[in-house]
N, C-alpha and C positions, 0 to 999 in steps of 0.2 A: 367791314362786314362783321356782324355779331356772330357769336357761336351758334345761336339759334338759326340765323339766316343760313350759315354755312351748312348746318345739319340738314336743313330743308333742301338746299341745293344738292347736297350729296345724295339725297334720296330721289329727287325728281329729275335731275339732269341726265342726259344721255351721254354717259362717260364712255370714252374709247381709249384703247391702248394701241400703240403702233404695232402693226403686223410684223415689223422687223425686230421687235424687242425679244430678247432671249428669255428663257425660263428662269433666269437668275434673280428676278424681282427687282432689278435695279432700273426701274423705269417710272414714268409718271403717266397719269391719265389726263385727258383733256376733254372738256365739255364745251362745245361751241353753242352759244345761245344768241338771241337776237341782238343784244347790245353789250354782251360781255363774253369772256372766255375764262373758264375755271380750270385750274391746274392743281392736281393733288398727287400725293405719293401712293403708288400702288400697294405698298406694304402697309400703309397706315391710312386707309380710306376715311376713317373718322377723325383723323388729325387735321391739321391746318389746310385750308384751301386758299390758294392765291387767286385773285380775281383781277383780270385785266380788261380794259375796254377793247372793243374790236379793233380800234385804230392802233392801240399799243401792241396787240398781238400781231397784227399785219406787219407793223414796222419790225417787230422782233423776227418773225419768220422770213421776211424779205431779206433782212440783214444776214441770216444764216445761209440763204441761197446764194448770196453774193460772194461769200468767202470761200 
């Protein structure tokens, strides 16, 4: 993803933060889209954005629930 694409994603995506995150800013925000999931640092919203396919994200979150 280019920096221009990431900047557009940061402005248009519906980002959300866990309701369980504390006010210490040590958390990430997630944006679930049709074919991808974006992840960014709450403290640096204009910094890098990780982009995963929905299949990758599902696999990741499923593995967390199994442990």
